[in-house]
N, C-alpha and C positions, 0 to 999 in steps of 0.2 A: 504493500500499500504506500509505503514511504517514497517509492520511486516516482509517484505522481504527486503526492501531496506535499512534497517539499519543492514543487515546481510551480511557482506562481504564474508562470508565463508559457512554458514549454514550446516556445516558438510555434505558436498556433497548433499545439498538440501533435507536433511531429512533421518536420518538412517532408521526410520521405513518404510517410504515410499520406500526407495531404496531397502529394503529387500522384498518388496512386489510386485516386478515387474512382477512375473510370474502369469499369468491370464488365466483361462479357457482352459487349455490344453485339447484337445479333446481325447487323447489317452495316454496310460502310456509310450509309446515308443517315443513320439514327444514332442518337447518343442519350443515354440516361445517366445522371450523376447524383450522388448524394452528398450532403454536407461533408466537410473534413471531419476526421475523428475528433471527439471532444469529450469534456467531463460534465456529468450532471450530478445533481443532488437528489438522493432518494426522497420520496414524498412530496417533491416540487413538480409542478406542471411545467415541463420542459418543451421546447419547440424542436421537432425533427423535420427536416425539409430537404427537398431535392429538386431537380429540374429534369426535363426531357425535351428533345427536339421533336417528338411526336406530337401530332396536332391536338388541340383542345377539342372537347366535346365528343369526338368520335373515338378517343382513347380512354381507357379506364386504368386506374392505379390501385394497388393495395400495398400497405406497409406492414412488414413483420417487424416488430420491435425487438425480437429476440428473447423476450421474457415470457413467451406463451401468448401474448396478445397480438392479434392481427386486426387491422382495420378492415371494415367491409369495403368491398370494391365500389368505387365511385368514379364518375366522369372526371377527366382532367379539365378543370375550369381555367387554370392558369399555369401553363406548362413551365413558366419562368419561375415559379415559386409554389411548388406543391408543399404546403406547410401544415403540419398538424400538431396538436399538443398532446403529450403523453406523460403520464405519472408512473415511474417505476416504483413498485411496492418493495423491491428487494435491492440489495447492493450487488455489485459484480460487474464483470465485463461482458457486454452483449453485442452481437453483430445484428445490425439493423439492415433489413432488405427492402428496397423499393422495387416493385415490379409494375411495368407499364405495358398494357396490352393494346395494341392497335386494332382497328377494325379488320385489317387485312395484314397477314404477315406474323412474324415471331415476336415473342415477348422481349422487352428490354428489361435488364436487371442490373441493379447496382447495390453494393454494400458499403457500409461504413461501421466502425467500432465506436461504442460509447462506454465510458467507465463511470459507473454510478457508485456514489459513496454515501454511507449512512452518516449524516452530520452528528448524530448523537454519540458516535463512537470516535469522533475525531477530536483532537486538541483544539484549542482556540486558534493556535497558530496554523495548523493544518487546515481548518475550516476556512479561515481567511484566504489562505492560498488557493484553495478550491474556488472560492468566490471570486478571486482575481481572474482565474481561468474562465469562469463562467461569464464575467463581465466582459472580457476581451472578445470571446466568440459571439456573444449577443450583440455587441456593437458592430462587429464585422458583418454579422448577418443583417443588421439594420442597413448598413451601407449597400449590401447586395440588393435589398428590397427596395431602396430608394434611389437607385441609379436612373439616369435619364432613359436609356434604351434597354431596359430590363426585358421587356416583353418580346424584343427582337434580338435577344442576345446572340442568337445563332446565325442571324442574317445581316447584322450590321457590325462594322469593324471598329466602332468607336463607342464610348459611353462617357458620362460626365456627372458632376454633382455641383450643387450649391448656387449661391447668389452671385458670387464672383467665380464664374464657371471654370476658367482656365486656372487661376490660382488654387481654387479649392479641390478641383480634380487632381492636381499635382500633389496636394497634401493627402488625399485619400489614397492614391496609388502608393506613395511612400509609407503610409500607415500599414498597408497589407504587405509591403516588402519588408518593413521592420518586424513583422510577425512571421516571417519565413516564407512568404509566398513570392517566387521569382520566376522569370523566364529562363529557359535554357541559355547558356552562353555561347550558343552556336545556332545553326539553322534547324535544330530540332523543334518540332511543333510542341507547344506547352499543353500539359494535361491537367485535369483537376478544375473545379469550378473557379476558384479564385485566380490561379495563374492564366488560365485560358481566357476567361470572360471578364475579369476585373483589371488585372495588371496589364495584360496584352491590350485590351481595348482602351483602357484609360491613358496608357502611354501613347497609343495612337492619336487619341484626341489632343494631348499635349503637344506632340510632334506636329500634328496637323495644323496648329496655329502659330507656328513659328514663321518668321520672316527673315530674309536676308538683310544684313546691315553692313555697309561698307565702313571700315574703321582704319585708323592709321596711327602714326606717332601722336601721343598726346601733346597738348601745349607745353607740358612740363618736360617734354623730350623722351618720354618712356614709350617703349614699344609693346603693345599688346597682342601683336600678330605672332602667336607662338603655336608650335606643335601641331599643325594641321597641314594637310597637302594643299597645293595651289587650288583656288586662290586664297593665299595665307591671310590676306587682310580682308576677307569676307567673313563676317561673324553671323551668328544666328541670334535672334532675340524673340521673346514673348512680350507682346504689348497689346493684348486685346482690350485692356482696361485704359490704354493710353498712357500707363505709368510703368515703363520698362524697368524703372529703378528698383522696384520691389517685385513686379510680376516675373521678370526674367530669373531672379534669384529663386522664386518659388518653383519655377518650371525646371530649374537645374536639379532639384532635389530628388525626383523620382528617377531620373537618369543616373545621378551619382549613387543612389541606393539600389540599383537594378541588379548588381552582380552579374550583368550580362553585357558588358561593354564591347565584347567581340561580336555580338549579334547584329546582323545586317537587317535594316528596316525595309520591309517589303509591301506594307499595306497602306502607306500614305502617298497621296498624289505626287507625282514627280514634280509638279510646279511649285509646291510648297517650299519655302525657304530658298527659292532660286535654284531648285534642283539639288540641294545639299542635304536632303533628308532621305528620300527613297533611294536605296541602293547604297547607303552609307551605314557605317557602324554607329551604334550608340556612343561609343567612346569618342568618335570624332565629332559627333553632334554635341556631346557634353562639352568638349574642348572649345568648340566655336561659340557655345553659349557663355562659357567662362570668359572667353576672350572679349565678349560683348560687355559683361559686367566689369571686368578690369578697365576696359576702355571707358566705361561710364563713370568711373570714380572721379569725384570733383577735382578740378585743377586750379580753381581760383578762389580767392577771398577766404572767408571764415569756413567755407564748405569744402576747402581743399583736403583731400585725403579721405573724404566721406562720401555718402551717396545721398541723392535726392530722388523724388519720384520720377523725374526725367533724367537721362544721361547728361553729364557735363553741363549742368544747368547754371552754374555759378551761384547756386542758392546754399544756405547753410546745411549742415548735416540734418537729415530727417531721422529722428530716433526710431520710428517704425520701420522705415526702409532699411536702416542699418541692420536692424535684427535679422531681417531675412537675408541680407547680403552676407552677414557673418555666418549664418547657417550654411548658406550655398558654398561659401569659401571652405568652411570646415569639411563639409561632405565631398566636395569636389577633390579637395587635396587627399582626403582619406581614400577616395576611389582612384587616385593616381593621376588626376588631371594636373597640368602644369599652371600654377599661379605665380607669376614672376615675383621676384623678391621685393621689387620696388613697391608693390601694392601694400605690403605690410609696412614698409618704410614710410610711405605716404600717410598711412593710417596712424602711425605711432609717433610721427614728428611732433615737436613742441608747437603748440598753437594750432594744430591741424587735427582733423578727424577725430580721434578718440579724446585728445587732450582739450580740444575746443568744447567738448560737451560734458566732461566730468565736473561735477560740483563737489565742494568740500563737505557737504553733508551726506554724500553718498549717492545722491540721486544723479540722473543722467538726462540731459536736455532733450526735449522733443525737437526743438530748433536750436542748433548749437549757437552760442553767443560768445564763446571764448572768455567767459567770465565765471569762474568757479564760485564766486559768491552770490551768483544770481541764477535762481532756478526758473527755467523756461518750460511751463507745462509739463511738469515732472509727475511720475507716478510709480507704482509698484512694478508694472510691466517694463517701463524704460529702465529701471534700475537692473532688471535681468538682462536687458539688452546691453547695458553698460558693462556688466560682468563678462558677457560674451566678448565684447570688444576688447576688454582687458586681457582676456586669455589669448585672443589672437595677436595681441601686441606683446605676449609673452611676459606680462607683469606677474611677479612672484605672488604666491598665496598670502604672504605677510606684507605686501606692499600696502601702504596706508589707503590707497584709492580702492583696493580690493576689500580690505577690512571695513572701510566706511560703507561701501555698497552692500555688503553682507549685513552690516548693522541696519541700514535703511530698510532692507527687505524684512529682516527679523522684526523690527519694531511695528512693521505695518502688515505682518502675516495675516492678522484676524481683522483688520480694519475694513469698514464698509461705510457707505454713505449715511447710514442711520446712527452711527457711533461717532467717530472722529476721522476725517479724511487725512489728518496729519500733513496738511500741505499738498495733497495730491489732486491732480486734475484728471479727466478722461476716465470717469468711472464707467463700468458696464452699465447697460440699461436696467439691469436688475439690482443695481446698487453695490455691486461687488468689485473689488480690485484684485482679488486672488481666487479663492475657491468660489466657483460660480461664474468666473470671468476666464474663458479659455485662453485669451491672449495673455492675460497676466500669469495664470498657472503656467503656461508652456514657456514663457520667456524666463520666469524664475527657474523652472525645471532645468532649461538648457544651461543657464549660467551657473547655477549651484552644482550641477552634475559636472560640468567642465572642471570646476576647482575642487571636486571631490568633497564638497561640503556634506556632512551627514546629518548634524543637528544645528538648530537655531534656538536660542533661548525664548524667543517670542512666539514660538509655535504652540506652546502650552499643551502639548499632547503626553498623556501618561505613557510610560514604558510598556511594551508587550503588544500583542501576545508573543510568547517565545523570547527570542533574543533582541527584539526591536527596542532600541534605546529610547529613553524619554527625549521628547522634543525632535523626534525624527521627522523632518519636513516632508520627505518623500512619502512616508507611510501615511502622514496626514493627508496629503493630496490623494493618494490612492484610496484611503478610507472614504473621502468625499465622493469619489467616482463610483465606488461600489454602492454606497448608500443612496446616491441620487440618480442612478440610471433609471430611465422611465420604462415602466412595464417590460422588464427584461425577458419574462417568461410568456409574453404574448407574441403572436405571430407578426404583429405590427410594430412591436416595441424594440427596445435596445438603444435608443438615443438618449440624450440628456436635455430634457425640455427646460431645465433650470440653469442651463449652461449658455450664457451669451457668448457670442464670438469676441466682441470687442465693443469699445465705446460707441462705435458707429453702426454696429450690426448686432441684432438680437440673435435668438436661437436659429441655427442654420443646419439643416440636415446633412450638409457635407462638411462644412468647415469646422464647426464645433465638435462633431463626433470624430472627425479625423485628428484633431489636436488631443482629444481624450484618448484615443487609441495610441497615439505617439507617446503620450506621457506614460502610458501603461506598458510600453515596450521596454526592452532591457537597456537601451543605449540612447543617448541623447543625439548621436550621429548615426552613421549607417552601421549595420551589424557587421562584425568581423567575418572574414572568409572562413566557412566552416571546415574546409579541408586543411588549411594551414593550422587553425586552431586545434583540430583534432590530432594533428601529427606532431607539431612543434610549439604548440601554445604555451606549454608549461615546461620549465627548466629548472635545474638545481645544480649545486656544486660550484666549483671554481676551477676553470672557467665554466660558465653556465652551459649545460647540456641536458639531453634527455636521458642520459645514463643513470644506472642505479648509483646510489651515493651511500656513504657509511659515516655515522657519527658515534661518539661515545654515548652511552645511555645516560638519561637525565641532563642532557644539554639541549640547546635550541637548535632549530633547523629552519632555514628560509628557502622558499621557492619563489620563482618569478613567473608570472603569466604576461603574456604579451597579445594585444589585440592589434591585428593588421588586416589590411584589405588583401584582395587576391594578387594585387601587384607588389605587395610587401610594404605599403605605406602604413605607418602606425596610426592608431585611431585612439584619441583621447576621449574621456567622458563615458567609457563603457564600464558598467557595473560587472564585476567578476567575483564570484564566490568560490570558495575552496572547501573541499571535505576530505578528511583523513579516515581511512579504514585499516583495521589491523591492530597493532599493538596500542595505538593511540586513538582507538575508534571513537568517533564522535567530535574530534576537534574540527572546528570550522572557522571560517572568516570571510569577510566581504570587503571589497575596496573598489575605487573607481580609478581607471586607468589615467595616468598623468600624460603630460605632453609627449613622452616617449612611448605612449601606449602601453605602459607596464603597470602591474599591481604587484607588490610584494606581500607575502604571507609568511609570518614567523610563528611557530608554535614550539611548545617545550615538550620534551619526552617525559611522560609521567607514568611510564611503565615500571615494573619491578626493577629496582636498582641492581639486583644481582643476576639478572638474566637478560638474554638478547631477545630480538624480535624484529619484525618487519612491519612497515607501514606502506599502504598504497595511497597516493595523493592525487586528486583530480581537481581541475578548475572547471567552472561552468560560467557561460555568459548568462547573466541574470542570477537567479537563485539556484542553490544546490538542487541537482536533479533535472535541470533543464536538458533538452535534447541536444543542445549545442555544448558539448563536453570536449574537454582537452584530452591529449594523451594522458596515460596514467604513469606516474613516477613511482619507482620502487626505492624505498628508504630502508636501509639496514641500521639498526641500533646494536652496538657491541659493547660488552662489559669492559671497563677500563682495565688496562693491563692484561687483556687477552693474549694468549700466546702468539708469538710472531707468526704470521701467515694464516692464523685461524680467523679469517675475516668475518664469519658469521657466528663466531664464539660458541661453537657446539662442542668444543673439546677435542676436535680432530681436524686435520688439514686434509681436504678432499678437492675434487674437481669443482665442487660448489664454491669453495673459497677461491680457487683460481679464476672462476667466471666473474666473481665480484671484484677481484683485483684487476682483471683485464678491462672490465667495463669502466673503471675509474681512471684508466691511463690518462695522463695529461693533467691530472688535479694535484694540488698539494696535499701532503698528509694533514689529517685534522689535528694531530698532536704528535708528540715524540713517542707515544706508545700505540700509534695507530697500527693495528695489526696487518693492515693491507701493505704498509711500507716494509716489505721483507728485508731489504738491505739497509733500512734506516737512514737513508739519504734526504728524507723530507719531501720527495717527489715520487708520485706513483706512475711507474712506467714499465716497459717490457721486462726491464731488469728484475723487477719485483716478481713478475710472473715466473721468470726462469729461476730465481732464487727459491721460490716456494714450491715449484715443480719438483725440486730435489728434496723437499721435505714432506711430501705427501705421506700421510699416515699409512703404514703397511696394512694390508687387509688382514 
């Protein structure tokens, strides 16, 4: 049970399983799919749903819930959302089967797996984790149900969401990607409901609204024409709102988070983007969009080094625009795009960009005025934007500007228009600055995550359940999202009716839900590459390696996890958890990756002082138990003063000891009595293996 219950996110309950939802299609022209595998709560009315390409009215469907209950056959009324409610009276793992029968031809059959848990048997911590899983999946289901082209999912190549359609569609696609639903990184056709009909079509919509933009050397003499084939100075921009300064940044996000930059676009009209979309890779398109954003950085006046709603406007920094541009740059860099060094230099220079908007009270100007004693339309959300900008400028965590911004956010964590605004403007329409205001929640989330902040004194949240510390700001946000999801167990619910998008926009079926889902994902930026993380994501020893390592008992041991994209670019702001099994079973830890993409975890050996033993150490993206797990490290603990060459301290020298010594080659001895250091020279190498080969215990 713990394999799921300690997994608050599970990357949408399993990337591999989610991509394998298509089962036993009976003909090449028809397809029936069920929802991805997911978690349910026993005795709660949960939604089971699927889709079929067979026609409405003349087709009938039945659902076998796997617990002995089968729905009566009924006509297919909405083939794009065959949704029913079901209550499981018992816990366990069940296979759900959807059968669709056409008037002529063979049945279509699809299956999926649900894990049902008895809440009465769970700890408060495990029950909370289960409810996070349910909240995530119910929100994603709502986004499926409320897309623009849902009923024509199999005959249209695009779909969209929200009041600001291009920007909000970009956020929705990123939300699905951050929960593990991706397109293949080649020409392979995507499978599964979400990759095939959400990510693919949503990306097509974003790409279909790009236009070509001629760029060149900036007035400051900087060259933004980088890393693309000819024409190198033709960029791509998204500007359906007329404000490319922020919209282009938003459109960058789903490309950077796609994990499919080698994939060639084939479903977008050739005329879009001056012919630079169809037939080109997502990686090239991403780079051309990044080039547009870097070219659009302000070049004059108090706005130099920052961004405004339009490119190169000569206007001051705009705090809202800067927030999206910061995220776009972080994500693009993490995905491997080239952002010229001068962009950060311009942003970080005195009296420019960042410095022109930072205030001494920790706030960040909406319109930069280069006066740190003067607040220009500041609020909770803009302080979060400021933190992101400080991280991009590489300000240290103990820098006074960073400290002031954290204090500003902490002091206003629970403020709203009915209490005290504490000098804030731009309150959401429901009177909230943070919880209940998606824009405020999301920008604080990004800034605090990037700096690895765990607690804030102003949060006023009690500790628990489990190991959650008091005043854990992220747990407080998650608690709010769980408690305030609207009708999550109804076929039409799963949104957040009490969550306004921003001060200018109320509840939105695309933007608000997308931001909620992004907050519930395990990373502030794009998820790390699963292959790299599962093979070399966790290392130990000196120098760091994936090899087994040996320490004396009752000492400390440190491991280092690294989050990086498929191209090897490190990713900051990723939550990584650690789990130890074996001799020190139950030791755990959590941290957030720093600017080098790394998180260190140190634990003390608490096993019996007089005996040896082994540990297995694993890291996870998100919480312990998620399906994005690292390689497993083997740690040997040996008794101080163990006989020379007896690396596992079992009293004899055998081939097992030679294996341990050989795996540690290149490391330094842990002490003068390190049993692995056969010749006692302080270095573990082939000489120690040969030395100990001559001292094998006779049979």
